[in-house]
C-alpha positions as CSV (number, residue, x, y, z in Angstrom):
1,M,4.4,49.7,19.6
2,A,6.4,49.9,16.4
3,A,4.5,50.6,13.2
4,V,4.4,47.8,10.7
5,T,5.2,49.1,7.3
6,A,4.6,47.6,3.9
7,A,8.4,47.4,3.4
8,M,8.8,45.3,6.6
9,V,6.0,42.9,5.4
10,K,7.7,42.6,2.0
11,E,11.1,41.9,3.6
12,L,9.7,39.2,5.9
13,R,7.7,37.6,3.1
14,E,10.8,37.4,1.0
15,M,12.8,35.9,3.9
16,T,10.2,33.2,4.8
17,G,7.9,32.7,1.8
18,A,4.9,33.0,4.2
19,G,1.7,34.8,3.1
20,M,1.4,38.6,3.3
21,M,-1.3,38.6,6.1
22,D,0.7,36.0,8.1
23,C,3.8,38.3,7.9
24,K,1.8,41.3,9.0
25,K,0.4,39.4,12.0
26,A,3.8,38.1,12.9
27,L,5.4,41.6,12.8
28,A,2.5,43.0,14.8
29,A,2.8,40.3,17.4
30,T,6.6,40.8,17.8
31,D,6.5,44.7,17.8
32,G,8.3,44.8,14.5
33,N,11.3,42.7,15.5
34,M,12.3,40.8,12.3
35,D,14.1,37.9,13.9
36,E,11.3,37.3,16.4
37,A,8.8,37.6,13.6
38,V,10.6,34.8,11.6
39,E,10.6,32.6,14.8
40,F,6.9,33.5,15.2
41,L,6.2,32.3,11.7
42,R,8.2,29.1,12.2
43,K,6.2,28.4,15.4
44,N,2.9,29.2,13.6
45,G,4.1,27.0,10.7
46,Q,4.4,24.1,13.2
47,A,0.8,24.7,14.3
48,K,-0.4,24.8,10.7
49,A,1.5,21.6,9.9
50,E,0.0,19.8,12.8
51,K,-3.5,21.0,11.8
52,K,-3.0,19.8,8.3
53,A,-1.3,16.5,9.2
54,G,-4.6,14.6,9.3
55,R,-5.5,15.5,5.7
56,I,-4.8,12.9,3.0
57,A,-1.6,13.6,1.0
58,A,-1.8,11.1,-2.0
59,E,-0.7,13.3,-4.9
60,G,2.8,14.6,-5.4
61,L,6.0,13.6,-7.2
62,V,8.5,10.9,-7.5
63,K,12.1,12.2,-8.1
64,T,15.4,10.5,-8.9
65,V,18.9,11.7,-8.6
66,I,22.2,10.1,-9.7
67,D,25.5,11.0,-8.2
68,G,28.3,9.0,-9.8
69,Q,27.8,5.3,-8.9
70,K,25.1,6.2,-6.3
71,A,21.5,7.2,-6.8
72,A,18.4,7.8,-4.8
73,I,14.6,7.9,-5.4
74,V,12.1,9.7,-3.3
75,E,8.3,10.1,-3.1
76,V,7.0,13.4,-1.7
77,N,3.2,13.7,-1.4
78,S,0.9,16.6,-1.5
79,E,-2.9,16.8,-1.1
80,T,-3.6,18.0,-4.7
81,D,-2.2,17.6,-8.2
82,F,-2.3,21.4,-8.4
83,V,0.4,21.7,-5.8
84,A,2.4,18.9,-7.3
85,K,2.7,21.0,-10.5
86,N,3.9,24.1,-8.4
87,A,7.5,25.1,-9.1
88,D,8.2,25.7,-5.4
89,F,7.1,22.2,-4.5
90,Q,9.0,20.7,-7.4
91,A,12.2,22.5,-6.3
92,Y,11.6,21.2,-2.7
93,V,11.2,17.6,-3.9
94,A,14.5,18.0,-5.8
95,D,16.1,19.1,-2.6
96,V,14.7,16.0,-0.8
97,A,16.2,13.8,-3.5
98,D,19.6,15.5,-3.1
99,Q,19.3,15.0,0.6
100,A,18.5,11.3,0.1
101,V,21.5,10.5,-2.2
102,K,23.9,12.0,0.4
103,S,22.1,10.4,3.4
104,D,23.3,7.5,5.6
105,A,19.9,7.1,7.2
106,A,18.6,3.6,7.3
107,D,15.0,4.5,7.9
108,M,12.6,7.4,7.7
109,D,12.9,8.4,11.3
110,A,16.7,8.8,11.0
111,F,16.2,10.6,7.7
112,M,13.8,13.2,9.2
113,A,16.2,13.8,12.1
114,E,19.2,14.6,9.8
115,A,20.4,18.2,9.2
116,W,18.8,19.6,6.1
117,T,21.5,20.0,3.5
118,A,19.9,23.1,2.0
119,D,20.1,24.8,5.4
120,A,22.0,23.0,8.2
121,S,20.3,25.1,10.9
122,K,17.2,22.9,10.6
123,T,16.4,19.3,10.3
124,V,14.7,17.6,7.4
125,K,11.5,17.5,9.5
126,E,11.7,21.2,10.4
127,A,12.2,22.1,6.7
128,L,9.2,20.0,5.8
129,V,7.1,21.8,8.5
130,E,8.1,25.2,7.1
131,K,7.2,24.1,3.5
132,V,3.8,23.0,4.7
133,A,3.3,26.5,6.2
134,V,4.3,28.2,2.9
135,I,2.4,25.9,0.5
136,G,-0.7,25.6,2.7
137,E,-1.2,21.8,2.2
138,N,-0.3,18.8,4.1
139,L,3.0,17.4,2.6
140,S,4.7,14.1,3.4
141,I,8.1,12.6,2.6
142,R,6.6,9.2,2.2
143,R,9.6,7.0,1.3
144,F,13.2,7.0,-0.1
145,E,15.7,4.4,-1.3
146,K,19.4,4.7,-2.0
147,V,21.2,2.4,-4.4
148,E,24.8,1.9,-5.6
149,A,26.3,0.3,-8.6
150,K,29.8,-1.1,-7.7
151,D,30.6,-2.9,-11.0
152,G,28.5,-1.1,-13.6
153,C,26.1,1.9,-13.5
154,V,22.7,3.2,-12.4
155,V,20.2,4.6,-14.8
156,D,16.9,6.4,-14.0
157,Y,13.6,7.1,-15.8
158,I,10.8,9.4,-14.9
159,H,7.4,8.9,-16.5
160,G,4.4,11.3,-16.6
161,G,6.3,14.3,-15.1
162,G,7.0,12.5,-11.9
163,R,4.1,10.1,-11.5
164,I,6.3,7.1,-11.8
165,G,10.1,6.8,-11.2
166,V,12.5,4.0,-11.7
167,L,16.1,3.2,-10.8
168,V,17.9,0.3,-12.5
169,V,21.2,-0.9,-11.0
170,A,23.2,-2.9,-13.6
171,K,26.4,-4.9,-13.7
172,S,28.7,-4.5,-16.7
173,S,32.4,-4.2,-17.4
174,V,31.5,-1.9,-20.2
175,V,29.5,1.3,-19.6
176,N,28.9,3.3,-22.7
177,D,26.1,5.1,-24.5
178,A,24.7,1.8,-25.9
179,V,24.6,0.1,-22.5
180,K,22.9,3.2,-20.9
181,E,20.4,3.4,-23.7
182,A,19.5,-0.3,-23.3
183,L,19.1,0.1,-19.5
184,K,16.9,3.1,-20.1
185,N,14.7,0.9,-22.3
186,V,14.6,-1.6,-19.4
187,A,13.7,1.2,-17.0
188,M,10.8,2.2,-19.3
189,Q,9.7,-1.4,-19.4
190,I,9.6,-1.5,-15.5
191,A,7.6,1.7,-15.4
192,A,5.1,0.4,-17.9
193,L,4.7,-3.3,-16.8
194,H,5.4,-3.1,-13.1
195,P,7.4,-6.4,-12.5
196,L,7.9,-7.4,-8.9
197,Y,11.2,-9.3,-9.3
198,V,14.3,-9.3,-11.6
199,S,14.2,-13.1,-12.1
200,R,12.5,-16.2,-10.9
201,A,15.5,-16.8,-8.6
202,E,14.3,-13.8,-6.5
203,V,10.7,-15.0,-6.1
204,P,10.1,-16.0,-2.4
205,Q,8.8,-19.6,-1.9
206,D,5.9,-18.3,0.2
207,F,4.8,-16.1,-2.7
208,I,4.8,-19.2,-5.1
209,E,2.9,-21.2,-2.5
210,K,0.3,-18.5,-2.1
211,E,-0.2,-18.1,-5.8
212,T,-0.3,-21.9,-6.3
213,A,-3.1,-22.2,-3.7
214,I,-5.1,-19.4,-5.4
215,L,-4.7,-20.8,-8.9
216,K,-5.6,-24.3,-7.7
217,E,-8.8,-23.0,-6.1
218,Q,-9.6,-21.2,-9.3
219,A,-9.0,-24.4,-11.3
220,R,-11.1,-26.4,-8.9
221,N,-14.0,-24.0,-9.2
222,E,-13.8,-24.1,-13.0
223,N,-13.4,-27.9,-13.2
224,P,-15.2,-29.4,-10.2
225,D,-15.2,-32.9,-11.7
226,K,-11.5,-33.2,-12.3
227,P,-9.2,-35.1,-9.9
228,E,-6.5,-33.4,-7.8
229,N,-3.6,-34.8,-9.8
230,I,-5.1,-33.3,-13.0
231,L,-5.6,-29.9,-11.3
232,D,-2.0,-29.9,-10.2
233,K,-0.9,-30.3,-13.8
234,M,-3.2,-27.6,-15.0
235,I,-1.9,-25.0,-12.6
236,I,1.7,-25.5,-13.6
237,G,1.1,-23.7,-16.9
238,R,-0.9,-21.0,-15.1
239,L,1.8,-20.4,-12.6
240,N,4.4,-20.1,-15.3
241,K,2.3,-17.5,-17.1
242,E,2.0,-15.5,-13.9
243,L,5.7,-15.6,-13.2
244,K,6.4,-14.3,-16.7
245,E,4.4,-11.2,-15.8
246,F,6.0,-10.8,-12.4
247,C,9.6,-11.4,-13.4
248,L,11.3,-8.7,-15.4
249,L,13.6,-10.9,-17.4
250,D,10.7,-13.2,-18.4
251,Q,8.5,-10.4,-19.6
252,A,7.9,-9.8,-23.3
253,Y,10.1,-6.8,-24.3
254,V,7.7,-3.9,-25.0
255,K,9.7,-2.7,-28.0
256,D,10.0,-6.1,-29.6
257,G,7.4,-8.7,-28.6
258,D,9.4,-11.5,-30.1
259,L,12.0,-11.0,-27.4
260,T,11.9,-11.3,-23.6
261,V,13.8,-8.7,-21.6
262,G,16.3,-11.3,-20.8
263,K,16.9,-12.1,-24.5
264,Y,17.1,-8.4,-25.3
265,L,19.8,-7.9,-22.7
266,A,21.7,-10.9,-24.1
267,A,21.6,-9.3,-27.5
268,V,22.9,-6.0,-26.1
269,S,25.7,-7.9,-24.2
270,K,26.8,-9.6,-27.4
271,E,26.8,-6.2,-29.2
272,V,29.0,-4.4,-26.6
273,G,31.2,-7.4,-25.9
274,A,30.4,-7.6,-22.2
275,E,27.6,-9.2,-20.1
276,V,25.0,-6.6,-19.1
277,S,22.8,-7.7,-16.3
278,V,20.2,-6.1,-14.0
279,E,21.1,-6.5,-10.4
280,K,18.2,-4.5,-8.9
281,F,15.5,-2.1,-9.7
282,V,13.3,0.3,-7.7
283,R,9.9,1.5,-8.9
284,Y,7.9,4.2,-7.2
285,E,4.4,5.3,-8.3
286,T,2.9,8.4,-6.7
287,G,0.2,7.6,-4.2
288,E,0.5,3.9,-4.7
289,G,-1.5,2.2,-2.0
290,L,-2.8,5.4,-0.6
291,E,-6.4,6.5,-0.3
292,K,-7.0,9.6,-2.5
293,K,-9.5,12.1,-1.4
294,S,-12.4,12.9,-3.7
295,E,-13.2,16.6,-3.4
296,N,-14.4,19.1,-5.9
297,F,-11.6,21.6,-6.8
298,A,-14.0,24.5,-7.1
299,E,-15.3,23.8,-3.6
300,E,-11.7,23.7,-2.2
301,V,-11.0,27.1,-3.8
302,A,-14.3,28.5,-2.4
303,K,-13.3,27.2,1.1
304,Q,-10.0,28.9,0.9
305,M,-11.5,32.1,-0.4
306,G,-13.9,32.0,2.6
307,G,-11.0,31.7,5.0
308,N,-11.5,28.0,5.9
């Protein structure tokens, strides 16, 4: 049996990013064969990933990338905020975003099966499995979306170091610094106030019907003695107020409360001599809708120190 030297362990660790003891075990199990040891770690990484897959990954980062007229936004989750701040994890999320902007995948299954652009010898899924093994937490590429501006531009905005990310697709025959600055302001508005639609024209009828029913029930409970026709009139104002919150162009502009976002864009359009309009936006917030685990960080460290 070949002796496992410190130099061999160091070399394998630099090649794979795996832990020192894992590298030593891999070399011992493969009689010092470096290629087999790498394969051993990959297989072991797969086992680790499967073991960790049941753990909640609700922290992480949102990342955007713009490539000319195309752009992509991704959310990659980790178990802890500590890992989300790790430089290795952040570099990996940037690679995922680069993968997304070049991808033709229509869904997550197709995306995970693609060749990993950072190393075409593996798939996106295999690269994720290896990263789980290196970082030691369950990680998840939760979602991605790719957009394209055919007659204008795309701008992005990242808030809170990656907690919220926004892409805004705009139509404009003029694309200059003033237009991009205005759209960046709109992206910040979207990050802060979380609209659901660009305009009222986008609001689905079933959404309006559902909200109307809820508002009518509220009005009926508050005014049990009023007839139905009066309640119907009361909820019109309430529904309009809600739609102003849900629709971007109807929202009060955060930098000037005397304007709506629609009126702000109209003013910008007049200034640059071309109509600037928002065609689409995408807003991701890290862990949105996911259950977040509640665990004492000191206890987690103690568990890891104890070998668990």
